[in-house]
N, C-alpha and C positions, 0 to 999 in steps of 0.2 A: 761624593768626594769628601773625605774627612781630613781635618787638620787638628791634631791633638784630641781626637775623639769628637770634634764638633763638625757638624755638616756645614760645608762652605760651597757646595755645588752638587749637581746631579748629572748623571749620564742621561742624555735625551735620545741618543741614537748610537747603534753599533753597526758597522759595515765591514766587510772583508776588504783589505787593502788591494790596490790595483795589481800588485805583484803576487797576490794570494799568499803572502808569507806572514801576514799579521792581521791585526784588527785596527780599524780607525774608530775611535770613540769621540762622539761629539758631546761636549760637556757644557752645561750652562752653569756658570759660577755666580754666586751671590754678588750683588752690587758692591758690598763692602770689601770683597776679596779681590776684585778686579785690579786694584792698584798694585797688587802683589804678583801679578802675572807678567814677569819680566824675564830677561835672558837666563838668570841663574835659578829660576824656579824649577823644581823637580817633581815628577809624578812617578808612582810605582803601584803595582797591584799587590794588595795585602791578601795573602792566602796562607793556609797551613804549610809550613816547611819543616822537614825533618832532616837533620844533618848530625855530624859528629859533635857539633857545638851545642846541640840541643834542639828543642822544638819551639818554633815561633808561629805567631798568627793563629793560635788556638781559638781566640775569640771569634774568628770567622766561622767556626763550626756552628755557632749559634746565630751570629748576625749575618753571615754570608760574606762573600768576597767583596772587597771595596777598594777604591782607589785612594791612596794617601797622597798628600801634597806637602812639600817643604817650600813655602813661599819665600820669595826674595823681592823686597820693594825696590823697584828700579825706575829709571827715567823713561825708558822706552818700553811700551807695552808690547808683549809678545802674544801671538795667537796660536801658534803651532808648536807642539812639544812632542818629544819622543820619550815614552815611559822607560824608566830604568828596568833592567831584567830582575833586579833584586833590590831590597831596601838600601839606601845609601849608608855609608859608614857614619859613625857618630861624628859630630862636628867638633873641630878643634876649639870652637868657642865655648864648649861646655867646661865647667870648672874641673880641675884635676890635673894630674901629671900625664902628659902625652909624650911617649917615647918612640923613637925610630930605631929598630934593631936590624942588623944585617946578618945574614946567615948564608951558608953555602947551599942549603936545601930547605925547602918549605916544609917537608914532612907532611904530617896530617893536619896542619893548621889551616884554618879557613876563617872567613869573616865571622865574628861572634864566638870563636873558640875562647874558653876561659883562660885567664892567666892566674896562676896560683903562687903564693908566697907562704911557705910553711903550712901547706895544705889548706890555706884559706884563700878563697877567690878574691883577688884584689883588682881585677879588671878583665878586659876582653880584647881580642884582636879586632882592631878597627878596620884595617885593610892591609893588602899586601901587593907588591908589584916587583917586577924585575928591575934590578939596579941599573944605573947608567952604564956600567961596564958590561952589562948583559951576562954577568957571571954570578952575581949575588942577588 
């Protein structure tokens, strides 16, 4: 288990879930990382992904697939987590201009699609969702 490239835990067991639709990983976290295992902490599998937005996770071709963690320090410690199906979108806490755009169609946009201004990439699509009116 890696956080920003640093090992903070390791998988000690893998089992098929009771409903046979997934895998249950038992992870042993480093003592220093345990305080960050709270409700908002997120885990996801890092593996090579190819999409219209580009290629991500190429480092896993050399290092192997790994579990990444986005820790959140909280009051109540959590022990059971469900991994995200894909990496989480970039955080709004990061510096920069964050915009929300509304459109009638999504088109070919997906998470990670580049945003260009005068043919220079100035950002990327963080996430998308159906609007409150279910029409945009």
